[in-house]
N, C-alpha and C positions, 0 to 999 in steps of 0.2 A: 616334320614336315606341320606349320600349322595353316592351316584352311580355313578360316571365316565365311560366315555371310553378313556381311558390312551393310545394310544398305538396302534399299528397295528391292523385295524378290517378285519375279513379272511369274504370276501366276494364273491358272485358268480361275473363272468365273466361281465353279462349281469348290473347288478349292477354298479358294476365298471363304464361299458360304461355310464351310467347314470349321476352317479357322475362326471367323466368329461365332459359330455354336458352342466350340469348343470356349472361347473365352467366356461367351454368355452362360453357361453352364459353371465355368467356376464362381464368378459371379452368385448364382443363383444357389448352388448348391444342388443340382438336381443329379440325380444319378441317371447315367445313360450309357450307349456303345463306346459315346466318340470322347467321354469324358475319362476314359481308361488310356488316353495318349497325356505322358509326364508334359510333356513342352510341347508348344506349338511346334517346332519343327518338326517333328515326329510324322505326322501325317505328310508332310514334306519327303520326308528322307525316304517311306515309304512306297510313296510314290513314284520317285525318283527309280527307285530301286525296280519297281513293277514295268515303269515306261520303259527300263531297260531291259530287260527277264524278255517283254512281250515283243516287243521291234527286234531286239538284234541288231540293233543299229546304230554305228558309231555316231557323236555328234558333231556337227561340223564342223569345221577345225576353218573357218573365210569367214566366219558371221563374229563382230562383236559385240549384237546381243540381240537377241529373241525376246520379241512385244508381244505379249497377253493381254488377256482382259481386263486384269485386275495385278495389285502390286501391293504387297505388304513387308513392313519394315524389319528387320532383322537387325542383331548384334551378338551373334552365336559360333563359338567354335562348333566346327564340328568335321573336326580334322582325322577321326577315330572311323566315322562314317565315311571321307573322302579317301583313308586308307583301302577298306574294303573295295569301296565303286573304283577306284583307280586300279585296282588287283583286276574286279571284273573285266576291265575298259579296256588294258591292255595285256589280257588273255586274248579277247575279242579283236581287237588289233590285230595280233598275231595270226589268229586263225582268220581273218579276214584277207590279210595281207600276204599271208604265208611265209616262205622262206626264199632267200634270195637266189635262182638258180645258178648265176654264174658268178664269178669273180668281178666282175664288171661290175654286176647289179649292186652291189654290199653298198658303197658309196651311197648311190640312192636310199638305197633301203635305210642308212642310217637317217641321213639326212633327214627321211619323212618319221621315223622313227625320234627322233631329239625335238623334232618339232610337235608330233602329238605328246611328248612327255611333259613339254614343255606348257604347254596349255594345261595341261592337269595339274602344273606345278603353279597354275596361275589361278589365286582366287577370284579376281574378278571375273575371267572367262565364266569358272564355277558359275557366280552368283547372276552371270549373262549371259550365257547360252548354255550348258552343261545341262544345268539342273530345267533353267525353264523346256530345254530341249525335250526330256523324258517326261517334265508335265505336262506336255500336248500330248506327248504320244498315249500316257493314260488317261486321257480325256478324249481319246477318239473311241465310236465303238468299233466292236470286232469283226470281225467278215459276215460271221449269222446274223449281224445286225441286231447285237443283243448292246444294251446300252454300256457307254461306258464305264470303265473300273471305279473311277471317279465320282461319276455320277452314282450309281448304286452305293458307293461309301455314303455318300452324303443321306440316304436316304436307310444306314443302317441304322440308324439310334431310333427309327419309326415304329420297329417291328418288336417283338415277344419273343415267342420259342417260335416261330415255323421259319421252316430252313427256303426263302425265298434265295434267288439268286441276288438279293443284295442282303442277307442274313449274314452276319458277323463270320458266324462259322461258314457259311457258300464262301464269302470273299475271301478268310483267311487258305481255304484250300483251293481256291484259283490261284491266290499269291503261290499258295506254293506248288501247286504243280509248274506254272510261271517261270516258275526259279529252275526247278527240278530238271525244265526243258533245256535251260539254257548251260545248267551246268555240263548235261549230258552232249549238248554240240556244243558249247564252247570252251570248258573248263577239261570236264574229262578225258579227252584223248591227250594231254599235258601230262597228267597223271598215268598215266601207261608206264610200264615199264619192260624196255627193251633187252 
């Protein structure tokens, strides 16, 4: 399956600022934490995954586009990333929907599953709905009032060794903790051997 982000991708303004910082650093050849992104699509991938891990929500299937404050033009193959994301999304879908309880429910269950899978195979849905949905989740403050992961990622280039909540080390640990929580709640139950 080939999934490309071709055309404008909607994103929060904070992520747009990160993309601009990475681009300007390439030109200026200065060193910073954001410079470690090899491609401009990398922050988008990381933030999309984080949005999924933190929200543990399925993307809306009834929307054709999610508009955010900025857009950035891409022409990039994200097939390998989409394979991983699709696996996580499929597991989340099964976790949320459960299994059909009676044989009468199987037809409706299959219809919903096929609709969901068809959305995951649609490159336009990825660009216009799925990725912007999770990027917006990454830009939300958490329940404790801490600023968003995306906002703190923007500030991560401005510090040295202090372990602030926007330091790269802290953000990496937060990302890892959110991923582990997602895997233990959503994926691990499927790996149990009976």
